[in-house]
C-alpha positions as CSV (number, residue, x, y, z in Angstrom):
1,M,0.0,0.0,0.0
2,A,2.9,2.3,0.6
3,E,3.7,2.4,-3.1
4,R,0.2,3.4,-4.0
5,K,0.0,7.1,-3.8
6,R,-3.3,8.4,-2.4
7,I,-4.6,11.7,-3.7
8,A,-6.9,13.7,-1.6
9,I,-8.9,16.6,-3.2
10,A,-11.3,19.0,-1.4
11,V,-13.7,21.2,-3.4
12,L,-15.5,24.0,-1.7
13,G,-18.3,25.5,-3.6
14,L,-21.6,27.5,-3.2
15,G,-24.9,26.4,-4.3
16,G,-25.6,26.6,-7.9
17,Q,-21.9,26.8,-9.0
18,G,-21.9,23.1,-10.2
19,G,-19.6,21.8,-7.5
20,G,-21.4,18.4,-7.6
21,V,-20.7,18.2,-11.4
22,L,-17.1,19.0,-10.8
23,A,-16.7,16.3,-8.0
24,D,-18.2,13.9,-10.5
25,W,-15.7,14.9,-13.1
26,I,-12.8,14.2,-11.0
27,V,-14.1,10.7,-9.7
28,Q,-14.7,9.9,-13.4
29,L,-11.3,11.1,-14.2
30,G,-9.6,8.8,-11.5
31,E,-11.9,5.8,-12.2
32,R,-11.0,6.0,-16.3
33,N,-7.4,6.0,-15.5
34,G,-6.9,3.0,-13.1
35,Y,-7.7,4.6,-9.9
36,V,-10.2,3.5,-7.2
37,A,-12.0,6.8,-6.5
38,Q,-14.7,7.9,-4.1
39,G,-16.5,11.2,-3.7
40,T,-18.6,12.5,-0.9
41,S,-20.3,15.9,0.1
42,V,-21.0,17.7,3.1
43,P,-23.6,20.4,2.6
44,G,-23.8,23.6,4.8
45,V,-26.6,26.0,5.2
46,A,-24.8,28.7,7.3
47,Q,-22.8,30.3,4.5
48,R,-24.5,32.6,2.0
49,T,-26.3,30.4,-0.4
50,G,-25.3,27.1,1.3
51,A,-21.5,26.1,0.9
52,T,-20.8,22.6,0.4
53,I,-17.5,20.8,0.8
54,Y,-16.9,17.9,-1.8
55,Y,-14.2,15.4,-0.9
56,I,-12.8,13.1,-3.5
57,E,-10.0,10.5,-2.5
58,M,-8.4,8.2,-5.0
59,I,-5.7,5.6,-5.1
60,P,-4.2,3.5,-7.9
61,A,-6.1,0.2,-8.0
62,G,-4.2,-2.9,-6.8
63,A,-4.9,-6.3,-5.5
64,D,-6.0,-4.9,-2.1
65,A,-9.3,-3.0,-1.9
66,P,-8.6,0.3,-0.1
67,V,-10.8,2.0,2.6
68,L,-11.2,5.6,1.6
69,S,-11.9,8.5,3.8
70,L,-15.3,10.3,3.8
71,T,-14.2,13.8,4.9
72,P,-11.0,15.7,4.4
73,I,-8.4,15.8,7.3
74,P,-6.6,19.2,8.0
75,G,-3.0,18.9,7.1
76,D,-3.7,15.9,4.8
77,V,-5.2,17.3,1.5
78,D,-3.1,17.4,-1.6
79,V,-5.3,19.7,-3.8
80,V,-7.9,22.2,-2.5
81,V,-10.4,23.7,-5.2
82,A,-12.3,26.7,-4.1
83,S,-15.3,28.5,-6.3
84,E,-15.0,31.8,-4.6
85,L,-12.3,33.8,-2.6
86,M,-14.1,33.8,0.6
87,E,-14.2,29.8,0.4
88,T,-10.5,29.8,-0.2
89,G,-10.2,31.8,3.0
90,R,-12.6,29.2,4.8
91,A,-10.3,26.3,3.3
92,I,-7.3,27.9,4.9
93,L,-9.0,28.5,8.4
94,R,-10.2,24.9,8.5
95,G,-6.6,23.6,8.1
96,F,-7.0,22.0,4.8
97,V,-4.3,24.1,3.2
98,S,-0.6,23.2,4.1
99,K,2.7,23.6,2.3
100,D,2.1,20.2,0.8
101,T,-1.2,21.6,-1.0
102,V,-1.8,23.0,-4.3
103,L,-4.6,25.6,-3.7
104,I,-6.8,26.6,-6.7
105,G,-9.4,29.4,-6.2
106,S,-11.5,32.0,-8.0
107,T,-10.7,35.5,-6.9
108,H,-14.1,36.8,-7.6
109,R,-16.4,37.5,-4.5
110,V,-20.2,36.5,-3.6
111,Y,-20.9,38.7,-0.7
112,A,-22.5,37.5,2.5
113,I,-25.6,39.4,3.7
114,S,-23.6,40.9,6.5
115,E,-21.2,42.5,3.9
116,K,-24.1,43.7,1.7
117,S,-26.1,45.2,4.5
118,A,-23.6,47.1,6.1
119,M,-23.9,50.9,6.3
120,G,-20.4,51.4,4.9
121,D,-18.0,49.1,3.1
122,G,-18.7,45.9,5.0
123,R,-16.6,43.7,2.6
124,A,-14.0,41.3,3.9
125,S,-10.4,42.0,2.8
126,S,-9.8,40.1,-0.4
127,E,-6.1,41.3,-0.2
128,R,-5.6,39.4,3.1
129,I,-7.0,36.1,1.7
130,V,-4.8,36.2,-1.4
131,A,-1.7,36.9,0.7
132,A,-2.7,34.0,3.1
133,A,-3.3,31.7,0.2
134,N,0.3,32.6,-1.3
135,E,1.7,32.1,2.2
136,R,0.1,29.0,3.3
137,A,-0.2,26.9,0.1
138,K,2.6,25.1,-1.5
139,R,1.3,26.6,-4.8
140,F,-1.6,29.2,-5.1
141,I,-3.5,29.4,-8.6
142,G,-6.0,32.3,-8.3
143,F,-7.7,34.2,-11.1
144,D,-11.3,35.4,-11.7
145,M,-12.9,32.1,-12.8
146,E,-16.4,33.8,-12.9
147,A,-15.4,36.2,-15.4
148,A,-13.7,33.5,-17.4
149,S,-16.9,31.4,-17.3
150,E,-19.0,34.3,-18.5
151,R,-16.6,34.8,-21.4
152,A,-17.0,31.1,-22.4
153,G,-20.6,31.0,-21.8
154,T,-20.5,28.3,-19.2
155,V,-20.6,27.4,-15.6
156,I,-17.6,28.0,-13.3
157,S,-17.0,24.4,-12.6
158,S,-15.6,23.8,-16.1
159,V,-13.2,26.5,-15.6
160,L,-12.1,25.1,-12.1
161,F,-11.6,21.6,-13.9
162,G,-9.4,23.3,-16.4
163,A,-7.4,25.1,-13.8
164,L,-7.0,21.7,-11.9
165,A,-5.8,20.2,-15.2
166,G,-3.4,23.0,-16.0
167,S,-1.9,23.1,-12.5
168,G,-0.4,19.6,-13.1
169,A,-1.3,18.6,-9.6
170,L,-2.9,15.3,-10.9
171,P,-1.0,12.6,-12.8
172,F,-3.3,12.6,-15.8
173,P,-2.9,14.2,-19.3
174,R,-5.2,17.0,-20.5
175,E,-7.1,14.6,-22.8
176,A,-8.2,12.6,-19.9
177,F,-9.8,15.7,-18.3
178,E,-11.6,16.4,-21.5
179,A,-12.7,12.9,-22.0
180,A,-14.5,13.2,-18.4
181,I,-16.3,16.2,-19.6
182,R,-17.4,14.4,-22.8
183,A,-18.7,11.5,-20.9
184,G,-21.0,13.8,-19.0
185,G,-23.0,14.3,-22.3
186,K,-24.4,17.8,-21.3
187,G,-23.2,21.3,-22.5
188,V,-20.0,19.4,-23.6
189,E,-19.0,22.2,-26.1
190,A,-19.3,25.1,-23.8
191,S,-17.8,23.1,-20.9
192,L,-14.8,22.3,-23.1
193,K,-14.5,26.0,-23.8
194,G,-14.6,26.9,-20.2
195,F,-12.0,24.2,-19.4
196,A,-9.7,25.5,-22.1
197,S,-9.9,29.1,-20.4
198,G,-9.1,27.7,-17.0
199,F,-6.3,25.5,-18.2
200,D,-4.6,28.3,-20.0
201,A,-4.9,30.7,-17.0
202,A,-3.4,28.1,-14.6
203,Q,-0.4,28.0,-17.1
204,G,0.1,31.6,-17.0
205,K,-1.8,32.7,-20.3
206,L,-4.6,34.6,-18.2
207,A,-3.3,37.9,-19.5
208,E,-3.4,36.8,-23.2
209,A,-7.0,35.6,-22.7
210,E,-8.2,38.9,-21.0
211,A,-6.5,41.0,-23.8
212,A,-8.2,39.2,-26.5
213,T,-11.5,39.9,-24.9
214,G,-10.9,43.9,-24.7
215,S,-13.5,46.4,-23.6
216,P,-16.6,46.5,-25.6
217,E,-17.1,49.5,-27.8
218,P,-20.4,51.3,-27.7
219,T,-23.0,50.1,-30.3
220,T,-25.0,53.1,-30.7
221,E,-24.4,56.5,-32.1
222,A,-25.2,58.1,-28.7
223,G,-22.9,55.6,-26.9
224,R,-20.0,56.5,-29.3
225,T,-20.6,60.2,-28.9
226,F,-20.5,60.0,-25.1
227,A,-17.6,58.0,-25.3
228,A,-15.6,60.5,-27.5
229,R,-16.7,63.4,-25.3
230,L,-15.7,61.9,-22.0
231,R,-12.2,60.7,-23.5
232,E,-11.8,64.5,-24.9
233,R,-12.9,66.5,-21.8
234,L,-12.5,64.4,-18.7
235,P,-9.2,63.1,-17.2
236,A,-8.0,59.7,-17.9
237,E,-8.5,58.7,-14.1
238,A,-12.3,59.2,-14.6
239,H,-13.0,57.5,-17.8
240,G,-13.7,54.0,-16.2
241,F,-16.3,55.5,-13.7
242,A,-17.7,58.1,-16.2
243,T,-18.2,55.4,-18.7
244,E,-20.2,53.2,-16.3
245,G,-22.1,56.3,-15.1
246,V,-23.3,57.1,-18.7
247,K,-24.4,53.6,-19.2
248,R,-26.2,53.4,-16.0
249,L,-28.0,56.8,-16.7
250,M,-29.0,55.9,-20.2
251,D,-30.5,52.7,-18.7
252,Y,-32.1,54.7,-15.8
253,Q,-33.6,57.5,-18.0
254,D,-32.3,58.4,-21.4
255,A,-29.6,60.0,-23.4
256,G,-30.4,63.7,-22.3
257,Y,-30.0,62.6,-18.5
258,A,-26.6,61.1,-19.4
259,A,-25.7,64.5,-21.2
260,L,-26.6,66.2,-17.8
261,Y,-24.4,64.0,-16.0
262,L,-21.4,64.8,-18.2
263,D,-22.4,68.5,-18.0
264,R,-22.2,68.4,-14.2
265,L,-18.9,66.5,-14.1
266,E,-17.3,68.9,-16.6
267,S,-18.4,71.9,-14.4
268,L,-16.2,70.6,-11.6
269,D,-12.7,72.3,-11.6
270,G,-10.5,69.9,-9.7
271,T,-7.9,67.2,-9.5
272,P,-8.2,64.1,-11.5
273,E,-8.8,62.2,-8.2
274,L,-11.7,64.5,-7.3
275,I,-13.3,64.2,-10.9
276,A,-12.9,60.3,-10.8
277,E,-14.5,60.2,-7.4
278,A,-17.3,62.7,-8.6
279,A,-17.9,60.6,-11.6
280,R,-18.7,57.6,-9.4
281,H,-20.9,59.2,-6.8
282,L,-22.7,61.5,-9.0
283,A,-23.9,58.7,-11.1
284,L,-25.0,56.8,-8.0
285,W,-26.9,59.9,-6.9
286,M,-28.6,60.7,-10.2
287,S,-29.8,56.9,-10.3
288,Y,-31.6,57.3,-7.1
289,E,-34.1,54.5,-6.4
290,D,-37.6,55.7,-6.7
291,T,-40.8,53.5,-7.2
292,I,-40.5,53.9,-11.0
293,R,-36.9,52.4,-10.7
294,V,-37.9,49.6,-8.5
295,A,-40.7,48.5,-10.8
296,D,-38.4,48.7,-13.7
297,L,-36.1,46.4,-12.2
298,K,-38.7,44.0,-11.0
299,V,-40.3,43.2,-14.4
300,R,-37.3,43.0,-16.5
301,A,-37.1,39.7,-18.5
302,S,-33.4,39.5,-17.7
303,R,-34.4,39.2,-13.9
304,F,-36.9,36.5,-14.4
305,A,-34.6,34.7,-16.4
306,R,-31.9,35.0,-13.7
307,V,-34.4,33.6,-11.1
308,R,-35.3,30.7,-13.3
309,G,-31.7,30.0,-13.6
310,E,-31.1,30.1,-9.7
311,V,-34.0,27.7,-9.1
312,K,-33.0,25.5,-12.0
313,A,-36.4,25.5,-13.6
314,S,-36.8,23.6,-16.9
315,D,-38.7,25.2,-19.7
316,D,-42.1,23.3,-19.0
317,Q,-42.0,24.4,-15.2
318,I,-43.9,27.3,-14.0
319,V,-42.2,29.7,-11.6
320,Q,-44.1,32.0,-9.3
321,L,-42.1,34.9,-7.9
322,T,-43.4,36.8,-4.7
323,E,-42.1,40.0,-3.8
324,Y,-42.5,42.0,-0.5
325,M,-43.2,45.8,-1.2
326,H,-43.9,48.5,1.4
327,P,-44.3,52.0,-0.5
328,R,-45.1,54.7,2.0
329,L,-47.4,57.7,1.3
330,E,-44.2,59.8,0.9
331,E,-43.0,57.6,-1.9
332,I,-46.4,57.3,-3.8
333,C,-46.7,61.3,-3.6
334,E,-43.1,61.6,-4.9
335,T,-44.0,59.7,-7.9
336,L,-46.9,62.0,-8.9
337,P,-46.5,65.3,-10.9
338,A,-44.8,67.8,-8.5
339,G,-47.6,69.9,-8.0
340,I,-49.9,67.1,-7.0
341,G,-47.5,65.6,-4.7
342,R,-46.7,68.7,-3.0
343,R,-50.4,69.5,-2.4
344,I,-51.1,66.3,-0.9
345,L,-48.2,66.1,1.5
346,A,-48.7,69.5,2.5
347,S,-52.5,68.8,3.4
348,K,-52.9,67.5,6.7
349,T,-56.6,66.2,5.9
350,W,-55.3,64.3,2.7
351,S,-52.2,63.0,4.5
352,R,-54.4,61.9,7.4
353,Q,-56.8,60.0,5.2
354,L,-54.4,58.4,2.8
355,A,-51.6,57.4,5.2
356,P,-53.4,54.4,6.6
357,L,-53.5,52.8,3.2
358,F,-49.7,52.6,3.2
359,T,-48.9,51.8,6.6
360,K,-48.4,47.9,5.9
361,G,-46.2,46.1,3.4
362,R,-47.8,43.6,1.0
363,H,-46.8,40.7,-0.9
364,V,-47.0,41.0,-4.6
365,E,-46.8,38.2,-7.1
366,T,-44.9,39.7,-10.0
367,T,-45.5,36.7,-12.3
368,S,-49.1,37.0,-12.0
369,L,-50.7,39.1,-14.8
370,R,-52.3,41.5,-12.6
371,W,-49.2,42.8,-10.8
372,F,-46.9,42.3,-13.8
373,L,-49.1,44.7,-15.7
374,M,-49.4,47.3,-12.9
375,L,-45.5,47.4,-12.4
376,S,-44.9,47.5,-16.1
377,L,-47.2,50.5,-16.3
378,L,-45.3,52.0,-13.4
379,A,-42.0,51.3,-15.0
380,G,-43.2,53.0,-18.1
381,W,-43.8,56.3,-16.1
382,R,-40.2,57.0,-16.3
383,R,-41.0,59.0,-19.5
384,R,-42.8,61.3,-17.1
385,R,-40.1,61.2,-14.3
386,R,-38.7,64.6,-14.9
387,G,-42.2,65.9,-13.8
388,T,-42.4,64.0,-10.7
389,L,-42.0,65.6,-7.3
390,R,-39.0,63.1,-6.4
391,Y,-37.1,64.2,-9.5
392,Q,-37.3,67.8,-8.6
393,I,-36.3,67.2,-5.1
394,E,-33.2,65.1,-5.9
395,Q,-32.0,67.3,-8.7
396,A,-32.1,70.3,-6.2
397,R,-30.2,68.3,-3.6
398,I,-27.6,67.3,-6.2
399,E,-27.0,70.7,-7.4
400,D,-26.7,72.0,-3.7
401,W,-24.2,69.3,-3.0
402,L,-22.0,70.1,-6.3
403,A,-22.1,73.7,-5.2
404,L,-20.5,72.8,-1.9
405,V,-17.9,70.7,-3.8
406,R,-16.9,73.6,-6.0
407,A,-16.5,76.1,-3.1
408,A,-14.4,73.7,-1.1
409,A,-10.7,73.2,-0.9
410,P,-9.4,70.3,-2.9
411,D,-8.9,67.9,0.1
412,A,-12.3,68.9,1.6
413,A,-14.0,68.8,-1.8
414,I,-13.1,65.0,-2.0
415,E,-14.5,64.3,1.3
416,L,-17.7,66.1,0.5
417,V,-17.9,64.1,-2.7
418,R,-17.5,60.8,-0.7
419,C,-20.4,61.8,1.6
420,Q,-22.8,60.7,-1.0
421,R,-22.1,57.1,0.3
422,L,-24.5,57.9,3.0
423,I,-27.3,58.2,0.5
424,K,-28.6,54.8,-0.7
425,G,-31.6,52.6,-1.0
426,Y,-35.1,53.8,-0.6
427,G,-37.9,54.2,2.0
428,E,-36.6,54.4,5.6
429,T,-33.0,53.4,4.6
430,F,-32.8,56.3,2.3
431,E,-34.3,58.7,4.9
432,R,-31.8,57.6,7.4
433,G,-28.9,58.0,5.2
434,L,-30.1,61.4,4.0
435,G,-30.5,62.6,7.6
436,N,-27.0,61.8,8.2
437,Y,-25.7,63.4,5.2
438,Q,-27.6,66.6,6.2
439,R,-26.3,66.7,9.6
440,I,-22.7,66.5,8.5
441,V,-23.3,69.1,5.8
442,A,-24.9,71.5,8.3
443,R,-21.9,71.0,10.5
444,W,-19.6,71.8,7.6
445,Q,-21.5,74.9,6.7
446,A,-21.1,76.0,10.2
447,G,-17.4,76.4,9.8
448,G,-14.4,75.3,11.8
449,L,-14.3,71.9,10.2
450,D,-11.5,70.4,7.8
451,A,-11.2,67.5,5.5
452,A,-10.0,65.2,8.3
453,G,-13.0,66.3,10.3
454,L,-15.4,65.5,7.3
455,R,-13.8,62.1,7.0
456,R,-14.2,61.2,10.8
457,L,-17.8,62.3,10.7
458,R,-18.4,60.2,7.5
459,E,-17.1,57.1,9.0
460,A,-19.0,57.6,12.1
461,A,-22.1,57.9,10.1
462,L,-21.5,54.6,8.5
463,A,-20.7,52.8,11.8
464,D,-24.3,52.1,12.8
465,E,-27.9,52.6,11.6
466,E,-29.2,54.5,14.8
467,G,-26.7,57.4,14.2
468,V,-25.3,56.9,17.7
469,A,-21.8,57.2,16.7
470,L,-22.5,60.3,14.5
471,T,-24.3,62.0,17.4
472,E,-21.3,61.3,19.6
473,A,-18.9,62.5,16.9
474,L,-20.7,65.8,16.4
475,A,-20.8,66.4,20.0
476,S,-17.2,66.1,20.4
């Protein structure tokens, strides 16, 4: 038995990423090449969408039947494959990665609820995980496998399988890996394309593959005009954010609104860093989430297709999608023409009579004809958005913010631009963030506050939802 080299492989994946398919490919790979192979899985429900550890153990076939383990043992795993960066970190924390381990992991992130719901930037440090991977493993092969799978039009499992083959960690030729994919019989061509992408990246050819893809050029005349304009009039440091900002605002409203965005950026006379920050945060504020935007996103065909893909529904299966919505009277009035909305909100009688209708949330089945049509009509109201009360309010707030930025010293101007981070979401979340922003601006306008003070107040506002830290910071 000492001469029969056992191979232990742990695969850590999230639900829906094809981890089970990848484990089956590895088992077939071993069995087709003279090995006794066994695969097991331990599902988990505490990690984001339900992380699962797949464990494959194989040993060359011989006279004696081996007894194979059911779970990976810390310090005794030859290869670890992780489908997402945080799963790579989890493998390291659990002791699966040692100086004898080849570690293969995608560097993209699927954020946890706690990371996405944080007031500020709640993301775990990707840099620390990559540094630990390089330090702890015998060899770390890491790149954005999600992006590679999208370019290939396949799922990430095939890219992971290609990276495993390209790593040389297993004693099998490339053809044997490809044969395992063909034996599966489903999505073979797309899987082989993804496999080739992962194989090349593992062998140091990732830069060539990315260069071949390149950045997509605008496909419309308006897009080409905007691209030429921002390249000509904005510093290079701002081109990336400005390009994405134009795309976002054309999707949000129309070309005229995107032109207003560039007008506002060009009116700022500051450093390239300031313009780049403004390009990012101005696009976010101008695409504020009103009821029109929410309805538009809810009824998009791409969203229904994504949901069907997530639940793995076949073409002949019906999927019912139920949302929870709670528009308040304020959101309803802000969607109305400005004059009507103001009149209702200013009237105590109207507000008292209408408010009870919007005190409770409701469950809405967007896949039903009634609610789909209703939300589609509301989404179509974006043609009238410029006449709504919310539009007028937000444009006034944006202009006031830009005026503060223009009047401030360069270092303080950047901090004022970054204060836009406080304003996000809709409903009560938006009101809390806006309130914190207004408190900081009021303190700035009172005088005696520098850029460092602005930064401290903004960080305090992002520390908790109740605003306790901000209140203490303002008092001090």
